[in-house]
N, C-alpha and C positions, 0 to 999 in steps of 0.2 A: 304469375302475371300481376303486374301492379294494378292494383283495384281502381285507382283513378283512370287510368288508361282503360281499363276492362269495361267500365260503364259510362266513361265520358262525363266523370262526375265534375259539377260546378257548386261552389260554396260561396254564399254571399251574406250579409248582414251579421250581426254579433249579439243577437238577443239571448235572454236566458233560456229559452226553449228552443227545440229544432223542428223547422217543419220540412218533412221530406216529401217531395212531389214526385209521384210515380205514374207514368202515362199509361195509355190503354193500347189495345191492338192496332196496329198500322200507324201508330203515333211515334213521337219523339218528345224530348224534353222541350223542343221550342213550341210545342202547343200551351205550354203554361205562360207564355209571355204577355198575355191580355191579364192576367191575374196576379203573377207573382211579385210584382213591382210593389203592390200594395201592403205585402207583409214584411217586405226586408227591413224596414225601419224598425219592426217590432220582435223580429225572430232571426236565429240563425235559419238560413234556408238552403237546402240541399237539392239540387237537380241532377237527374242521371237518365240515362237510356237503358232500357232494358237489353240484355245481350241478345245481338241480332237485329237492333233497330237503332236508328240514327247513326251517331258517329261512335257507337260502341266498337270493341275490337271484335270483329267478326271470327278471328281465330280462336275466341274464347267459347265459340258455340259448340256444344257437345249435344248431339241428338238425343242421346240417352238421358242425361240429366235434365233437359228442358222438354222432356215428353210428359211432364207433368208440371203443374204450378208450384210444386214444392221446390223445384230446382231454383225459380225465381225468387221464391220467399227465402231461400238459403242465402242467395246473392243480397237480398235487402237486409237481412240479418247481419252479413259482413259489413255492409255500408253503414248501417246504425252503429255497429261497434266501433268502427275506425273513425266515423266523420260527425257523428251526433254528440251533442253536449246538452246537458240538463234533460229535462222532459222531453219525449219524441211524440210528434204527431204526425201520423201518416195520412198525406192527402193523396187518396188513389182513385184514378179515373177509370170507370169500367172493370175489366178484369184485374187491374191493379189493386182494386178494393179487396178482392179475394186473395190476392198474393199478400196483401198486408194482413188480413186475417190469419192466413197460414204462418206468417212470421211471428204473429202474436202467440199462436198455439204452440209454436216451436219453442218459444221461450217467454213464458208469461211474464209480465212486467216490463218486457223491453219497451212496449209502445203504450204511452199514456192515453192516447185517444186516437181516433180515427174520423177523418172526414172523406165519406165515400160520395163520389159523384158518378151518377148513373151507374150504380153497382147492380149487380145480378148473380146470386149464387147458384143458379141454374136456368139456362135458356130453354129448356125443353118442358113443355107442359106433361102433367100427369095427372092421375084421376084427382088428387085434392091439391094440385099445385098448378099455378098460371105463370109460366116462364115467358110466353109470347111466342114460341115457335113449337110446332109439331116437329116429332123425330124425322119425319120425311123431309120437312122444310130444311133442317139442319143438313141432313144428307145430301140434299140437292145443292144446298150453299157450298158445301165442301167439294162435290163433285165439279162445280163450276169454277171454284178456285183452282183445283187440280188441272183443269184442262185449260183454263184462260185466266191467270191471275191478274195479267195487266188490264184484261177487257173488264173482268169483274170489279176491279178498283175503279176504274174511269166510269162504270156505271152507279156503283153502290156507295162510293164515298160521299157524293152530293146529297144522296137520299139519307145516309147515316148522319150527316152534319145537319140536314134540315135548314134552320136559319134562313126562312123566307126573307128576301131583300138583302141578304148579304152573300151574293154568289162568290165573292173572292175566299170566303172561309170554306166553301165546297171544293174549290181549286186547291186551296191550302192542304186540305185533307187528302185529296186525290194525288197530289203530287208527294205527300208523304208516304201513302200506300205504295205508290211506284217506285218511291226510292228504296224500299225495302226489298232484300233479297228474296226472291220468289219462293225458293225451296223453304226458306226459313219461315216466311210469312204462312205458307201452307201449313207447315207442323205447328205454329202457334196459333193459327185460326182453329186446328182440329183440337188442340188441347183447351182452347178458350171455350169454345161452343159445345163441347162434350164433358166438360167438368161439372160436376155436381158437389158443391160445398156447403150444402144445407145443414150438414151434421156439424160442420166446423163452425158456422155463426151461431148455431142453436146454443142460446145460454151465454154467449160471450158477453162477460159484464164490462169490457172497456167502454168507457164513454164514447158514444158514436154520433155523428151527425150525418144523416142520409140525405143527400141533396139530389131530388129526383125531377126531370122536366115533366111539365104537365102532359106533353105529348112526345114520346119517345119509341121510335120503331124497335129499338133494340132492348130498352129496359122499360117497360109499360109501368105506368102507376102501382099496378097491383103488385108488382115485385118490391117496390118501396115499401108498401104496406106488409108484405110478408116479412122483410127484413126488420121493419119496425116491431112487428110482434115477436120476431125471433131473438131480437138482441133487447135484453132487459133495461139497458141505460142507454137507450137511443132517442133521437129526436129526427123526426121526419119533417123535412121542409120541401114543399113543392113549388118549383121555380118555373115562373110562367115562360116557357120556352118550347119551342118545336125544333126537334132534334136531340142527338145523344151526346153533344159537347157544350154544355150550357157556360162552362168556364171560359169557352171562347165567344160564345154568341152573345151571352148576356153576363159578361164577368162581374159587373157590378153588383148585380142581384146575388151573384155566388158569394163576394167578397162580403156582402153586407150580412148575409145568413151566418157567414163563418165568422165575422168579428164578434158577435154575442158568444157563440159556442167557445171561441178560443180566448176569451177574456180572462179566464182563471189561469192561463199559462204566460200570460205577460205582466200579470200584476195589476193590470188596470185596463180599463176598456180601450180597445184600439180606436184610431180616429176613423 
């Protein structure tokens, strides 16, 4: 299958380095529209939809392949190999930050840097780790998804978005959730919320910017602090924001934080 059709790939800009934007659960590449224009003058920009999301080719969805994040990481590697030029920086929202880590581990040196927005290597609390959810909370969430995906989406999407005073963003995320084919969304949710990538992030030396909202139901500040400690070449930036999608609700704060981090890959400070 044609890769561009499989992942609905869009390529813009012609900078010396490539920024690849990878969206989170329930989203698609359109969620980057508040942020991406800022970087097109300075980078080659690649947008894509995870298989099963957005305008990707649903015929490419394989339950076995996508029963772990490794399948999505393999796809990301394919996209880098075919569409990226120069150093590659992966901008991953939420679960896509871990997909980027796995792609990095699969082929060391393939990714020059990571920008992780609202990342979490594990959503479930344990004795020595705060992920934000108890195991029974995750089971309850997945049970609700299984029984009433559209109802769950309508209720939870605005809560996940947060962004007080910007109700249109909650509606945007709700519509995105509801456009996703329910059976695919249910499997991806199970893979997302039960994955544990703490061993994958531990000691990864690739330069990393961690952008964490100050108030995020899905990825609390403690998770960002954990990642900062686990990633030896990382910078943690707390963005004043309520919600899990700061690239939509406070895009200028995200672009400002990214500008300084990305300046080595444009040869000069970005405007």
